[in-house]
N, C-alpha and C positions, 0 to 999 in steps of 0.2 A: 299296319302297312299306313296307316295313314298318319302314324312319326315321319315320314320321307316326305310328305306333301309340301312344296313354300305355297305359302297363299303371300299373292303380290295384288298389292292393291294399287288404284289407279294414282299415276301421277297429280297432284293438283295442278291445271293448269291459271298459268297468272291471269288475271284482267286485262281483256286488249285496252291499250291506252284510248282516251277518248279521241274520235276523228276529229281537224283540228276541221272549224268551218273555217270562211272567205272571212277578213277581216272587215270590219263594219259594215252597215248595212248593203253594199252596193255588191251588185252579182259579177260576175268575173267576167263578163261580156263590156264593160260601163269603160273601163279605157280603153277598149279599141273603139269604140264607137266614140268616144272625144277626140281620137287620133286621127279616125277619118273625116268627123266635123272639122276636125281645123284643117288638115288636108285640101276635103271639096274650098274652105272659107279663101285659104293662099290661093287656090286656082280660079275662084269669082273676081276675088279683088285683079291678081292677074290680067284676068280677060278683061273686063272693065277698066282698064290704065290705070285705076288710080295711083299703084305705082311706079307708074311711069317706063315706058323699055319698052 
């Protein structure tokens, strides 16, 4: 009876690819913080009247 039993092996799992880290040492929020800082700087310059208008 044992000769009729088919033995199965688990298929080998491929190793997972390494997770991509953000490029460079900067965290992901830095570009957004820079955009907000530029926007605030433009607003301050406009309110001070340096651009004329």
